[in-house]
N, C-alpha and C positions, 0 to 999 in steps of 0.2 A: 651785328652777328652775320648778316648775309655777306657783307663786305669781307669780313674775316674768312668766311667759308670760301668765297670766290678766290681770295688770295692763296688759300691753302690748295685749292684745285689748280690754280694757275702755276704755282711753283712746286707742285708735288714731287717733281723729279729732281729738285735741287737737293744735294746730299744733306745739308743741315736741316732743311725742312722735313725731309724724309725721316731723319734720325729722331726729331722731336715727335713727329706724328706716330712713329712706331712704338713709342713708350706708352705704357698704360697709366692714365692719369686718374688719381683717386683724390677724394677730399682729404685734407690734411689730418682731420681727426681720425678717420679710418686708417690712414697710413700709419699714424703714430700708434694706434691700438694694435695693429698687426705687428709692428716693430716690438712693442712691449710684450706681446704674447710670445713672440719668437725668443726674446731674451729670457722670459720665464721658463719656457720649455727647455732651452739649452741649460739653464741653471739646474732644473730638476734632473736632467740627464747627467750632468756633470756630478751632481751630488750622489746620484745612484751609483755611478762608476766609482767614485771615491769610497762609498760605503762598501761596495763589492771588493775593492782593492784591499781595504784594511780589515776585512772580516775573514773568518775561517773559510777555507776553500770548500765550496759546495753548500754553504749555509744559506746563501742568497741565490736562488735560481734565477736564470736569465729569462725575463718575460718580454716578448716583442711589443713594440708600441701598439700594433694593431690589436693584440689580444688584451691589452690593458683597458681598452675602451669598450669591450664587450661586457654588458651588464648581466645578461642571462642567455642561456641557450634554450631555444624552444624545441621540444621533441614532438 
């Protein structure tokens, strides 16, 4: 590990090494979970848009993503 670290330090200005080092590395399981969540969120959004498109105008009010996740308002 020390040897690898020293190699990274030595060649840190090489374009290919810099490109690899600037990427964010995640464990594969976490990366795949994030990808799956993104797909599910897009599917929900697409389904809501289709429902809105094929329903009577004004019957489905538009609610922003931020307001959907608010459970209660404390006064």
